[in-house]
C-alpha positions as CSV (number, residue, x, y, z in Angstrom):
1,M,9.5,29.2,-23.6
2,A,8.0,27.7,-26.7
3,Q,5.1,25.3,-26.4
4,Q,4.4,22.5,-28.9
5,T,0.9,21.1,-29.5
6,Q,-0.3,18.5,-32.0
7,T,-3.1,19.4,-34.3
8,P,-5.8,16.8,-35.3
9,G,-4.0,16.3,-38.6
10,G,-0.8,15.1,-36.8
11,Q,1.2,18.2,-37.4
12,K,3.1,19.8,-34.6
13,K,2.3,23.4,-33.9
14,S,4.6,25.7,-31.9
15,S,3.6,28.8,-30.1
16,G,5.9,31.3,-28.4
17,A,3.5,32.1,-25.6
18,A,4.1,30.7,-22.2
19,P,1.4,28.5,-20.5
20,P,-0.9,30.4,-18.2
21,A,0.3,30.8,-14.6
22,T,-3.0,29.8,-13.0
23,A,-5.7,27.4,-14.1
24,S,-8.4,29.9,-13.2
25,S,-8.4,31.3,-16.7
26,N,-9.9,28.0,-18.0
27,G,-13.4,29.1,-16.9
28,F,-15.6,29.2,-13.8
29,L,-14.5,25.8,-12.4
30,G,-11.2,25.6,-14.3
31,G,-9.1,25.9,-11.2
32,L,-10.8,23.0,-9.4
33,R,-9.5,19.5,-9.8
34,S,-12.1,16.9,-10.8
35,F,-13.4,14.9,-7.8
36,F,-12.7,11.6,-9.4
37,A,-9.3,12.4,-10.9
38,P,-6.3,10.9,-9.0
39,A,-4.5,13.3,-6.8
40,P,-1.0,14.4,-7.8
41,P,1.9,13.0,-5.7
42,A,2.2,14.9,-2.4
43,N,6.0,15.2,-2.4
44,G,6.2,16.4,-6.1
45,A,7.9,13.1,-7.2
46,S,7.4,12.1,-10.8
47,T,5.4,9.0,-11.4
48,T,6.6,8.5,-15.0
49,K,9.3,6.0,-16.0
50,G,11.9,8.7,-16.1
51,G,11.2,9.7,-12.5
52,S,13.5,9.4,-9.6
53,A,13.5,5.9,-8.0
54,A,14.7,7.3,-4.6
55,T,11.3,8.9,-3.9
56,P,8.4,6.5,-4.5
57,A,5.1,8.0,-5.4
58,R,2.4,8.0,-2.8
59,P,-0.3,5.3,-3.5
60,T,-3.4,7.0,-4.7
61,L,-6.9,6.1,-3.5
62,N,-9.3,5.3,-6.3
63,L,-12.3,7.4,-5.3
64,R,-14.6,5.8,-7.9
65,K,-14.1,2.5,-6.3
66,V,-14.4,3.7,-2.7
67,I,-17.6,5.7,-3.4
68,T,-19.1,2.8,-5.3
69,G,-18.2,0.5,-2.3
70,F,-19.8,2.8,0.3
71,L,-22.9,3.3,-1.8
72,L,-23.2,-0.5,-2.3
73,L,-22.8,-0.9,1.5
74,L,-25.5,1.7,2.2
75,V,-28.0,0.3,-0.3
76,G,-27.1,-3.2,0.8
77,V,-27.9,-2.5,4.5
78,Y,-31.2,-1.0,3.6
79,A,-32.0,-3.9,1.3
80,I,-31.1,-6.4,4.0
81,Q,-33.4,-4.6,6.5
82,F,-36.3,-4.5,4.0
83,L,-35.8,-8.1,3.0
84,L,-35.8,-9.3,6.7
85,L,-38.8,-7.2,7.6
86,F,-40.7,-8.5,4.5
87,L,-39.8,-12.1,5.5
88,D,-40.7,-11.5,9.1
89,L,-44.1,-10.0,8.3
90,Q,-45.1,-12.3,5.4
91,V,-43.5,-15.6,6.2
92,F,-42.9,-15.7,10.0
93,K,-45.9,-13.5,11.0
94,G,-43.8,-11.2,13.3
95,K,-42.0,-14.0,15.2
96,L,-38.5,-12.9,14.3
97,Q,-38.8,-9.6,16.2
98,T,-40.6,-11.0,19.2
99,T,-38.4,-14.0,19.9
100,I,-35.5,-12.9,22.1
101,L,-32.3,-14.9,21.9
102,V,-30.2,-13.3,24.6
103,Q,-30.1,-10.2,26.8
104,V,-27.1,-8.1,25.8
105,P,-25.7,-5.7,28.4
106,L,-26.1,-2.0,27.5
107,L,-28.0,-2.9,24.3
108,G,-31.0,-4.8,25.6
109,P,-32.6,-7.9,24.2
110,L,-31.2,-9.4,21.0
111,S,-34.0,-10.8,18.8
112,I,-33.6,-13.2,15.9
113,F,-34.3,-10.4,13.5
114,S,-31.5,-8.3,15.0
115,A,-29.0,-11.2,15.0
116,L,-29.8,-12.0,11.3
117,A,-29.6,-8.3,10.3
118,L,-26.2,-7.8,12.1
119,A,-24.8,-11.1,10.7
120,S,-25.8,-10.3,7.1
121,M,-24.5,-6.7,7.3
122,I,-21.2,-7.9,8.6
123,G,-21.1,-10.4,5.8
124,L,-21.8,-7.7,3.2
125,Y,-19.1,-5.5,4.7
126,I,-16.6,-8.4,4.5
127,L,-17.6,-9.2,0.9
128,L,-17.1,-5.6,-0.2
129,Y,-13.8,-5.5,1.7
130,R,-12.6,-8.6,0.0
131,L,-13.7,-7.3,-3.4
132,D,-11.4,-4.2,-2.6
133,L,-14.3,-1.8,-2.8
134,L,-13.8,-0.5,0.7
135,P,-10.6,1.3,1.7
136,R,-8.1,-0.5,4.0
137,A,-6.5,1.6,6.7
138,N,-3.2,-0.2,6.7
139,R,-2.7,-0.6,3.0
140,A,-0.2,2.3,2.7
141,T,1.8,1.2,5.7
142,A,1.8,-2.4,4.5
143,Q,3.0,-1.4,1.1
144,A,5.6,0.9,2.6
145,S,6.9,-1.8,5.0
146,A,7.0,-4.4,2.1
147,A,8.9,-1.9,0.0
148,N,11.3,-1.2,2.8
149,A,11.8,-5.0,3.3
150,N,12.5,-5.4,-0.4
151,N,14.9,-2.5,-0.4
152,R,16.7,-3.9,2.7
153,A,16.9,-7.4,1.0
154,R,18.3,-5.9,-2.2
155,A,20.8,-3.8,-0.2
156,A,21.9,-6.8,1.8
157,A,22.2,-8.9,-1.4
158,T,24.4,-6.2,-3.0
159,K,26.4,-5.6,0.1
160,K,27.4,-9.3,0.6
161,P,29.6,-9.5,-2.5
162,V,31.1,-6.1,-1.8
163,E,32.0,-7.2,1.8
164,K,33.6,-10.4,0.5
165,S,35.7,-8.6,-2.0
166,A,36.6,-6.0,0.7
167,T,37.8,-8.7,3.1
168,V,40.1,-10.4,0.5
169,R,43.6,-9.9,1.7
170,Q,46.1,-8.2,-0.5
171,P,49.7,-9.3,-0.3
172,V,51.7,-6.8,1.6
173,S,55.5,-7.0,1.9
174,G,57.5,-5.3,4.5
175,P,60.8,-5.5,6.5
176,H,59.4,-7.9,9.1
177,D,57.8,-10.5,6.9
178,D,60.1,-13.3,8.0
179,E,59.4,-12.7,11.7
180,Y,55.7,-12.6,11.0
181,E,55.8,-16.0,9.2
182,Q,57.8,-17.5,12.1
183,A,55.2,-16.2,14.6
184,R,52.4,-17.7,12.6
185,L,54.1,-21.1,12.3
186,A,54.7,-21.1,16.1
187,Q,51.0,-20.2,16.7
188,R,49.9,-23.1,14.4
189,A,52.2,-25.5,16.2
190,R,50.7,-24.4,19.6
191,R,47.2,-24.9,18.3
192,R,48.0,-28.4,17.1
193,R,49.7,-29.3,20.3
194,D,46.7,-28.0,22.4
195,A,44.3,-29.8,20.1
196,R,46.0,-33.1,20.8
197,K,45.7,-32.8,24.6
C-alpha cells in the first residue's frame, strides 16, 4: 500500500512502505496517547463528514476543561477558608467560630464560620458548574435522549406523508362492482334515515 505525504514545499511524496503496525516504534512513550488528547470513538464510528450517520460518535469529555474546573474548585475552597479565617481573626476577633447558630444532628454545632464556608463553597461549585467547567453526569444521557426524540420526530414527519399516500384508494374493477355500489347506496340511505330519528 503506497503512502502519500506532503513535503514543506507543497509537493506530494509517495512511499511504497506500509505504515508501522504498532505505535511503539515512535520512541519510548510513542505508544501512549496524550492525556489531553480527545479519546477516539469507542464504537469505531467515523467522526468525519463522510462518516456513517447511523452510528453517532460518543460525546468526548474535554479533559483540559474538567481538570481546570476541579483545580479551580480546589484552590477556591482553600481560598475561601483562608479568607474567612483571616476575616474572623482580624475583623471579628474570633466571634465567627465561637457563635453557634444551630445544633446539627450527627455533625454537632454549626457556627457562623462553618455556615459561611459551606454557603460560599456551594456557590463556587454552582458557578463552576454553570460555566461548564465541571462535568455533568447526565449530559450524555440527555444528549442521547434529545437525539432520540429528534430522530423520532423526523421519522414521524417522514412517515405521515407515506401513510397518507399508502391509504389513497386505487380504483379496482371487478365482476361485482354494481352490487357493491348498490350496497353502499343502501347503507348511506340507512344512515340518513337513522340520523333523522
